[in-house]
TORKOL-4160 file (C-alpha; in steps of 0.2 Angstrom, whole numbers, padded with zeros to 4 digits, m for minus):
345
<pt num="1" X="0437" Y="0466" Z="0611"/>
<pt num="2" X="0439" Y="0469" Z="0593"/>
<pt num="3" X="0423" Y="0471" Z="0582"/>
<pt num="4" X="0429" Y="0456" Z="0572"/>
<pt num="5" X="0431" Y="0444" Z="0587"/>
<pt num="6" X="0414" Y="0451" Z="0594"/>
<pt num="7" X="0405" Y="0443" Z="0579"/>
<pt num="8" X="0402" Y="0425" Z="0576"/>
<pt num="9" X="0405" Y="0416" Z="0560"/>
<pt num="10" X="0387" Y="0418" Z="0554"/>
<pt num="11" X="0387" Y="0436" Z="0557"/>
<pt num="12" X="0403" Y="0438" Z="0548"/>
<pt num="13" X="0397" Y="0428" Z="0533"/>
<pt num="14" X="0382" Y="0439" Z="0531"/>
<pt num="15" X="0391" Y="0455" Z="0533"/>
<pt num="16" X="0404" Y="0449" Z="0520"/>
<pt num="17" X="0389" Y="0444" Z="0508"/>
<pt num="18" X="0381" Y="0461" Z="0511"/>
<pt num="19" X="0396" Y="0472" Z="0508"/>
<pt num="20" X="0401" Y="0462" Z="0492"/>
<pt num="21" X="0383" Y="0463" Z="0485"/>
<pt num="22" X="0382" Y="0481" Z="0489"/>
<pt num="23" X="0399" Y="0485" Z="0480"/>
<pt num="24" X="0393" Y="0476" Z="0465"/>
<pt num="25" X="0375" Y="0483" Z="0464"/>
<pt num="26" X="0375" Y="0499" Z="0473"/>
<pt num="27" X="0358" Y="0495" Z="0480"/>
<pt num="28" X="0353" Y="0492" Z="0498"/>
<pt num="29" X="0353" Y="0473" Z="0502"/>
<pt num="30" X="0337" Y="0464" Z="0509"/>
<pt num="31" X="0336" Y="0448" Z="0519"/>
<pt num="32" X="0329" Y="0438" Z="0505"/>
<pt num="33" X="0344" Y="0442" Z="0494"/>
<pt num="34" X="0356" Y="0438" Z="0508"/>
<pt num="35" X="0347" Y="0421" Z="0511"/>
<pt num="36" X="0350" Y="0417" Z="0492"/>
<pt num="37" X="0368" Y="0423" Z="0492"/>
<pt num="38" X="0376" Y="0419" Z="0509"/>
<pt num="39" X="0377" Y="0400" Z="0506"/>
<pt num="40" X="0371" Y="0397" Z="0524"/>
<pt num="41" X="0355" Y="0388" Z="0529"/>
<pt num="42" X="0347" Y="0401" Z="0539"/>
<pt num="43" X="0329" Y="0405" Z="0542"/>
<pt num="44" X="0322" Y="0422" Z="0537"/>
<pt num="45" X="0320" Y="0426" Z="0555"/>
<pt num="46" X="0338" Y="0421" Z="0559"/>
<pt num="47" X="0344" Y="0433" Z="0546"/>
<pt num="48" X="0333" Y="0447" Z="0552"/>
<pt num="49" X="0340" Y="0445" Z="0569"/>
<pt num="50" X="0358" Y="0445" Z="0564"/>
<pt num="51" X="0355" Y="0460" Z="0553"/>
<pt num="52" X="0347" Y="0469" Z="0568"/>
<pt num="53" X="0362" Y="0465" Z="0578"/>
<pt num="54" X="0374" Y="0471" Z="0565"/>
<pt num="55" X="0364" Y="0487" Z="0564"/>
<pt num="56" X="0365" Y="0489" Z="0583"/>
<pt num="57" X="0384" Y="0487" Z="0582"/>
<pt num="58" X="0385" Y="0501" Z="0569"/>
<pt num="59" X="0391" Y="0489" Z="0555"/>
<pt num="60" X="0376" Y="0492" Z="0543"/>
<pt num="61" X="0362" Y="0505" Z="0542"/>
<pt num="62" X="0345" Y="0505" Z="0534"/>
<pt num="63" X="0342" Y="0520" Z="0522"/>
<pt num="64" X="0325" Y="0528" Z="0524"/>
<pt num="65" X="0319" Y="0524" Z="0507"/>
<pt num="66" X="0322" Y="0505" Z="0508"/>
<pt num="67" X="0320" Y="0490" Z="0519"/>
<pt num="68" X="0337" Y="0484" Z="0514"/>
<pt num="69" X="0354" Y="0489" Z="0522"/>
<pt num="70" X="0370" Y="0496" Z="0517"/>
<pt num="71" X="0387" Y="0495" Z="0525"/>
<pt num="72" X="0393" Y="0509" Z="0536"/>
<pt num="73" X="0412" Y="0515" Z="0537"/>
<pt num="74" X="0413" Y="0503" Z="0552"/>
<pt num="75" X="0406" Y="0489" Z="0542"/>
<pt num="76" X="0418" Y="0493" Z="0527"/>
<pt num="77" X="0433" Y="0494" Z="0539"/>
<pt num="78" X="0429" Y="0476" Z="0547"/>
<pt num="79" X="0427" Y="0469" Z="0529"/>
<pt num="80" X="0443" Y="0477" Z="0522"/>
<pt num="81" X="0453" Y="0472" Z="0537"/>
<pt num="82" X="0447" Y="0454" Z="0541"/>
<pt num="83" X="0435" Y="0448" Z="0527"/>
<pt num="84" X="0442" Y="0454" Z="0511"/>
<pt num="85" X="0451" Y="0441" Z="0499"/>
<pt num="86" X="0464" Y="0450" Z="0488"/>
<pt num="87" X="0470" Y="0439" Z="0474"/>
<pt num="88" X="0487" Y="0442" Z="0466"/>
<pt num="89" X="0487" Y="0450" Z="0449"/>
<pt num="90" X="0490" Y="0439" Z="0434"/>
<pt num="91" X="0507" Y="0440" Z="0427"/>
<pt num="92" X="0500" Y="0446" Z="0410"/>
<pt num="93" X="0491" Y="0460" Z="0418"/>
<pt num="94" X="0507" Y="0466" Z="0428"/>
<pt num="95" X="0517" Y="0465" Z="0411"/>
<pt num="96" X="0503" Y="0475" Z="0403"/>
<pt num="97" X="0504" Y="0489" Z="0417"/>
<pt num="98" X="0522" Y="0489" Z="0415"/>
<pt num="99" X="0521" Y="0491" Z="0397"/>
<pt num="100" X="0509" Y="0506" Z="0398"/>
<pt num="101" X="0519" Y="0514" Z="0411"/>
<pt num="102" X="0536" Y="0512" Z="0403"/>
<pt num="103" X="0531" Y="0524" Z="0389"/>
<pt num="104" X="0537" Y="0539" Z="0399"/>
<pt num="105" X="0555" Y="0546" Z="0395"/>
<pt num="106" X="0557" Y="0558" Z="0409"/>
<pt num="107" X="0552" Y="0556" Z="0428"/>
<pt num="108" X="0538" Y="0569" Z="0426"/>
<pt num="109" X="0531" Y="0559" Z="0411"/>
<pt num="110" X="0532" Y="0543" Z="0422"/>
<pt num="111" X="0522" Y="0552" Z="0435"/>
<pt num="112" X="0509" Y="0558" Z="0423"/>
<pt num="113" X="0507" Y="0540" Z="0415"/>
<pt num="114" X="0505" Y="0532" Z="0433"/>
<pt num="115" X="0491" Y="0544" Z="0437"/>
<pt num="116" X="0482" Y="0541" Z="0421"/>
<pt num="117" X="0485" Y="0522" Z="0422"/>
<pt num="118" X="0477" Y="0521" Z="0439"/>
<pt num="119" X="0462" Y="0531" Z="0433"/>
<pt num="120" X="0460" Y="0521" Z="0417"/>
<pt num="121" X="0462" Y="0504" Z="0426"/>
<pt num="122" X="0450" Y="0507" Z="0440"/>
<pt num="123" X="0438" Y="0520" Z="0433"/>
<pt num="124" X="0441" Y="0532" Z="0447"/>
<pt num="125" X="0453" Y="0546" Z="0451"/>
<pt num="126" X="0471" Y="0542" Z="0451"/>
<pt num="127" X="0483" Y="0553" Z="0461"/>
<pt num="128" X="0502" Y="0552" Z="0462"/>
<pt num="129" X="0513" Y="0563" Z="0473"/>
<pt num="130" X="0528" Y="0570" Z="0465"/>
<pt num="131" X="0545" Y="0563" Z="0472"/>
<pt num="132" X="0549" Y="0573" Z="0488"/>
<pt num="133" X="0563" Y="0586" Z="0485"/>
<pt num="134" X="0571" Y="0579" Z="0500"/>
<pt num="135" X="0577" Y="0564" Z="0489"/>
<pt num="136" X="0585" Y="0576" Z="0476"/>
<pt num="137" X="0604" Y="0580" Z="0478"/>
<pt num="138" X="0610" Y="0597" Z="0472"/>
<pt num="139" X="0626" Y="0596" Z="0460"/>
<pt num="140" X="0626" Y="0614" Z="0454"/>
<pt num="141" X="0614" Y="0629" Z="0453"/>
<pt num="142" X="0615" Y="0644" Z="0442"/>
<pt num="143" X="0603" Y="0659" Z="0441"/>
<pt num="144" X="0600" Y="0669" Z="0425"/>
<pt num="145" X="0590" Y="0686" Z="0426"/>
<pt num="146" X="0575" Y="0688" Z="0415"/>
<pt num="147" X="0563" Y="0702" Z="0413"/>
<pt num="148" X="0549" Y="0707" Z="0425"/>
<pt num="149" X="0557" Y="0701" Z="0441"/>
<pt num="150" X="0559" Y="0683" Z="0434"/>
<pt num="151" X="0574" Y="0672" Z="0436"/>
<pt num="152" X="0579" Y="0656" Z="0426"/>
<pt num="153" X="0586" Y="0643" Z="0439"/>
<pt num="154" X="0596" Y="0630" Z="0431"/>
<pt num="155" X="0598" Y="0615" Z="0443"/>
<pt num="156" X="0609" Y="0600" Z="0440"/>
<pt num="157" X="0604" Y="0586" Z="0452"/>
<pt num="158" X="0606" Y="0568" Z="0455"/>
<pt num="159" X="0620" Y="0564" Z="0444"/>
<pt num="160" X="0619" Y="0577" Z="0430"/>
<pt num="161" X="0600" Y="0578" Z="0428"/>
<pt num="162" X="0596" Y="0596" Z="0422"/>
<pt num="163" X="0580" Y="0605" Z="0427"/>
<pt num="164" X="0576" Y="0623" Z="0422"/>
<pt num="165" X="0563" Y="0633" Z="0432"/>
<pt num="166" X="0557" Y="0651" Z="0431"/>
<pt num="167" X="0555" Y="0659" Z="0448"/>
<pt num="168" X="0547" Y="0676" Z="0452"/>
<pt num="169" X="0555" Y="0688" Z="0464"/>
<pt num="170" X="0550" Y="0703" Z="0474"/>
<pt num="171" X="0564" Y="0714" Z="0466"/>
<pt num="172" X="0576" Y="0714" Z="0452"/>
<pt num="173" X="0593" Y="0706" Z="0455"/>
<pt num="174" X="0609" Y="0710" Z="0445"/>
<pt num="175" X="0619" Y="0696" Z="0437"/>
<pt num="176" X="0633" Y="0700" Z="0449"/>
<pt num="177" X="0622" Y="0697" Z="0464"/>
<pt num="178" X="0615" Y="0681" Z="0457"/>
<pt num="179" X="0632" Y="0675" Z="0453"/>
<pt num="180" X="0638" Y="0678" Z="0471"/>
<pt num="181" X="0623" Y="0668" Z="0478"/>
<pt num="182" X="0626" Y="0654" Z="0465"/>
<pt num="183" X="0644" Y="0653" Z="0470"/>
<pt num="184" X="0640" Y="0652" Z="0488"/>
<pt num="185" X="0627" Y="0639" Z="0486"/>
<pt num="186" X="0638" Y="0628" Z="0475"/>
<pt num="187" X="0653" Y="0629" Z="0487"/>
<pt num="188" X="0643" Y="0626" Z="0503"/>
<pt num="189" X="0629" Y="0614" Z="0497"/>
<pt num="190" X="0634" Y="0604" Z="0482"/>
<pt num="191" X="0630" Y="0586" Z="0486"/>
<pt num="192" X="0617" Y="0590" Z="0499"/>
<pt num="193" X="0598" Y="0587" Z="0498"/>
<pt num="194" X="0589" Y="0602" Z="0490"/>
<pt num="195" X="0577" Y="0603" Z="0505"/>
<pt num="196" X="0591" Y="0605" Z="0517"/>
<pt num="197" X="0598" Y="0620" Z="0509"/>
<pt num="198" X="0587" Y="0633" Z="0517"/>
<pt num="199" X="0590" Y="0626" Z="0535"/>
<pt num="200" X="0609" Y="0626" Z="0531"/>
<pt num="201" X="0609" Y="0644" Z="0525"/>
<pt num="202" X="0599" Y="0649" Z="0541"/>
<pt num="203" X="0611" Y="0640" Z="0552"/>
<pt num="204" X="0626" Y="0648" Z="0544"/>
<pt num="205" X="0619" Y="0666" Z="0545"/>
<pt num="206" X="0622" Y="0666" Z="0564"/>
<pt num="207" X="0641" Y="0664" Z="0562"/>
<pt num="208" X="0646" Y="0674" Z="0547"/>
<pt num="209" X="0652" Y="0692" Z="0545"/>
<pt num="210" X="0641" Y="0706" Z="0540"/>
<pt num="211" X="0645" Y="0707" Z="0522"/>
<pt num="212" X="0640" Y="0689" Z="0520"/>
<pt num="213" X="0623" Y="0692" Z="0528"/>
<pt num="214" X="0616" Y="0700" Z="0512"/>
<pt num="215" X="0621" Y="0686" Z="0501"/>
<pt num="216" X="0614" Y="0673" Z="0513"/>
<pt num="217" X="0597" Y="0683" Z="0514"/>
<pt num="218" X="0596" Y="0682" Z="0495"/>
<pt num="219" X="0602" Y="0664" Z="0495"/>
<pt num="220" X="0588" Y="0659" Z="0508"/>
<pt num="221" X="0575" Y="0669" Z="0497"/>
<pt num="222" X="0581" Y="0659" Z="0482"/>
<pt num="223" X="0580" Y="0643" Z="0491"/>
<pt num="224" X="0562" Y="0646" Z="0496"/>
<pt num="225" X="0557" Y="0651" Z="0479"/>
<pt num="226" X="0565" Y="0636" Z="0470"/>
<pt num="227" X="0557" Y="0624" Z="0483"/>
<pt num="228" X="0540" Y="0632" Z="0482"/>
<pt num="229" X="0539" Y="0634" Z="0463"/>
<pt num="230" X="0547" Y="0617" Z="0459"/>
<pt num="231" X="0531" Y="0608" Z="0464"/>
<pt num="232" X="0538" Y="0601" Z="0480"/>
<pt num="233" X="0525" Y="0590" Z="0488"/>
<pt num="234" X="0514" Y="0593" Z="0473"/>
<pt num="235" X="0504" Y="0579" Z="0465"/>
<pt num="236" X="0496" Y="0574" Z="0448"/>
<pt num="237" X="0478" Y="0570" Z="0448"/>
<pt num="238" X="0468" Y="0561" Z="0433"/>
<pt num="239" X="0451" Y="0555" Z="0431"/>
<pt num="240" X="0441" Y="0566" Z="0444"/>
<pt num="241" X="0426" Y="0566" Z="0433"/>
<pt num="242" X="0425" Y="0547" Z="0434"/>
<pt num="243" X="0417" Y="0549" Z="0451"/>
<pt num="244" X="0402" Y="0558" Z="0443"/>
<pt num="245" X="0396" Y="0541" Z="0436"/>
<pt num="246" X="0393" Y="0534" Z="0454"/>
<pt num="247" X="0375" Y="0537" Z="0460"/>
<pt num="248" X="0381" Y="0540" Z="0478"/>
<pt num="249" X="0392" Y="0554" Z="0472"/>
<pt num="250" X="0377" Y="0563" Z="0464"/>
<pt num="251" X="0374" Y="0576" Z="0478"/>
<pt num="252" X="0379" Y="0592" Z="0470"/>
<pt num="253" X="0385" Y="0600" Z="0486"/>
<pt num="254" X="0396" Y="0586" Z="0490"/>
<pt num="255" X="0402" Y="0584" Z="0472"/>
<pt num="256" X="0406" Y="0603" Z="0472"/>
<pt num="257" X="0416" Y="0601" Z="0489"/>
<pt num="258" X="0425" Y="0586" Z="0482"/>
<pt num="259" X="0430" Y="0595" Z="0466"/>
<pt num="260" X="0436" Y="0610" Z="0476"/>
<pt num="261" X="0447" Y="0598" Z="0486"/>
<pt num="262" X="0454" Y="0591" Z="0470"/>
<pt num="263" X="0458" Y="0608" Z="0464"/>
<pt num="264" X="0466" Y="0614" Z="0480"/>
<pt num="265" X="0476" Y="0597" Z="0482"/>
<pt num="266" X="0481" Y="0602" Z="0500"/>
<pt num="267" X="0469" Y="0590" Z="0509"/>
<pt num="268" X="0474" Y="0576" Z="0497"/>
<pt num="269" X="0493" Y="0579" Z="0501"/>
<pt num="270" X="0489" Y="0578" Z="0519"/>
<pt num="271" X="0481" Y="0561" Z="0517"/>
<pt num="272" X="0495" Y="0555" Z="0507"/>
<pt num="273" X="0507" Y="0561" Z="0520"/>
<pt num="274" X="0500" Y="0547" Z="0532"/>
<pt num="275" X="0505" Y="0534" Z="0519"/>
<pt num="276" X="0523" Y="0541" Z="0516"/>
<pt num="277" X="0527" Y="0540" Z="0535"/>
<pt num="278" X="0518" Y="0523" Z="0537"/>
<pt num="279" X="0529" Y="0516" Z="0522"/>
<pt num="280" X="0515" Y="0503" Z="0518"/>
<pt num="281" X="0498" Y="0502" Z="0510"/>
<pt num="282" X="0485" Y="0513" Z="0518"/>
<pt num="283" X="0466" Y="0513" Z="0516"/>
<pt num="284" X="0455" Y="0528" Z="0522"/>
<pt num="285" X="0437" Y="0525" Z="0522"/>
<pt num="286" X="0424" Y="0539" Z="0522"/>
<pt num="287" X="0427" Y="0551" Z="0537"/>
<pt num="288" X="0443" Y="0541" Z="0542"/>
<pt num="289" X="0453" Y="0553" Z="0531"/>
<pt num="290" X="0448" Y="0567" Z="0542"/>
<pt num="291" X="0442" Y="0578" Z="0528"/>
<pt num="292" X="0423" Y="0581" Z="0526"/>
<pt num="293" X="0425" Y="0582" Z="0507"/>
<pt num="294" X="0430" Y="0564" Z="0506"/>
<pt num="295" X="0416" Y="0558" Z="0517"/>
<pt num="296" X="0408" Y="0548" Z="0503"/>
<pt num="297" X="0425" Y="0542" Z="0497"/>
<pt num="298" X="0439" Y="0529" Z="0500"/>
<pt num="299" X="0457" Y="0533" Z="0497"/>
<pt num="300" X="0468" Y="0518" Z="0494"/>
<pt num="301" X="0487" Y="0522" Z="0494"/>
<pt num="302" X="0504" Y="0514" Z="0492"/>
<pt num="303" X="0521" Y="0522" Z="0494"/>
<pt num="304" X="0534" Y="0521" Z="0480"/>
<pt num="305" X="0553" Y="0519" Z="0482"/>
<pt num="306" X="0568" Y="0525" Z="0473"/>
<pt num="307" X="0584" Y="0515" Z="0478"/>
<pt num="308" X="0575" Y="0507" Z="0493"/>
<pt num="309" X="0570" Y="0524" Z="0499"/>
<pt num="310" X="0551" Y="0530" Z="0500"/>
<pt num="311" X="0550" Y="0546" Z="0490"/>
<pt num="312" X="0532" Y="0548" Z="0486"/>
<pt num="313" X="0514" Y="0540" Z="0487"/>
<pt num="314" X="0501" Y="0536" Z="0474"/>
<pt num="315" X="0484" Y="0530" Z="0475"/>
<pt num="316" X="0466" Y="0529" Z="0470"/>
<pt num="317" X="0451" Y="0540" Z="0476"/>
<pt num="318" X="0434" Y="0533" Z="0473"/>
<pt num="319" X="0417" Y="0529" Z="0482"/>
<pt num="320" X="0417" Y="0519" Z="0498"/>
<pt num="321" X="0409" Y="0505" Z="0489"/>
<pt num="322" X="0424" Y="0502" Z="0477"/>
<pt num="323" X="0429" Y="0485" Z="0473"/>
<pt num="324" X="0443" Y="0484" Z="0485"/>
<pt num="325" X="0449" Y="0467" Z="0480"/>
<pt num="326" X="0453" Y="0474" Z="0463"/>
<pt num="327" X="0459" Y="0491" Z="0467"/>
<pt num="328" X="0471" Y="0486" Z="0481"/>
<pt num="329" X="0483" Y="0475" Z="0469"/>
<pt num="330" X="0482" Y="0488" Z="0455"/>
<pt num="331" X="0488" Y="0502" Z="0467"/>
<pt num="332" X="0501" Y="0490" Z="0475"/>
<pt num="333" X="0508" Y="0484" Z="0458"/>
<pt num="334" X="0508" Y="0502" Z="0450"/>
<pt num="335" X="0518" Y="0508" Z="0465"/>
<pt num="336" X="0531" Y="0495" Z="0463"/>
<pt num="337" X="0533" Y="0497" Z="0444"/>
<pt num="338" X="0534" Y="0516" Z="0446"/>
<pt num="339" X="0548" Y="0515" Z="0459"/>
<pt num="340" X="0557" Y="0502" Z="0448"/>
<pt num="341" X="0556" Y="0513" Z="0433"/>
<pt num="342" X="0561" Y="0529" Z="0442"/>
<pt num="343" X="0576" Y="0520" Z="0450"/>
<pt num="344" X="0582" Y="0514" Z="0433"/>
<pt num="345" X="0580" Y="0532" Z="0426"/>
């Protein structure tokens, strides 16, 4: 039996009232307040009994400093899944978001704008995963040696978009070596997904003659470097300091742990990975994310598409008492607009 079906209408109505009140005010909610706001004709004794039952079921908890109650992760989950009413965004607001986001000229600028827009609109942290390199098709690659074991990589991808990247290598390569590697990669992998190149080189190494082995070793090393230093699977974060304004985030140890997670990015990427594979909006509440740094946070994510293919995820990170009814449509609409703009690019 689900938690939702195990509760009667009165219990659900009181839980909904409590969660909405706590989201608005950030203070534990007492029985008197619930009686005033729930819209039900219940005696104080009935409300106390229902709240005691909800607490026993793990939906709410009483902080030590107050007679009121606050929602638990379990209570928030039932609220978000069964009791939340999300209203569609007004057309004028959607157009405003599109106007703000459409200021970017290049894909990277669109990604940066989307992260800032999510942060500014919600007052929380906005995160956007860069489009997966797997969605990028190689047209041509060239290597130009620079000083101090650095190489300029010129990539022509996705119908003539040109990107320049500087990679750092373990030794110096001659122009002749780099040209041979470029010729090999262009001949064998033009039109292939960038992320597939390393696998293709590795598979080919098993069958080629000895004098090609060295070229392929260098080619594999270059492919690794290009993918690693191009920001594959990286993400853009804006508005982390917004979270400091929420009282429940004031614990310095928890805040330090959270900001370390923002800086390292890896945990956030793992959370976003769940959304890119699910291909739908995802909401992780508190410990549901699997990472202690986000124990006081909720993460609302949505995948964005290019040409009907999911290539990345964006979202908002904020306190568990965020206004889900307002945040969810902002994240959803921003993902759709970003995908549309990137596809038109």
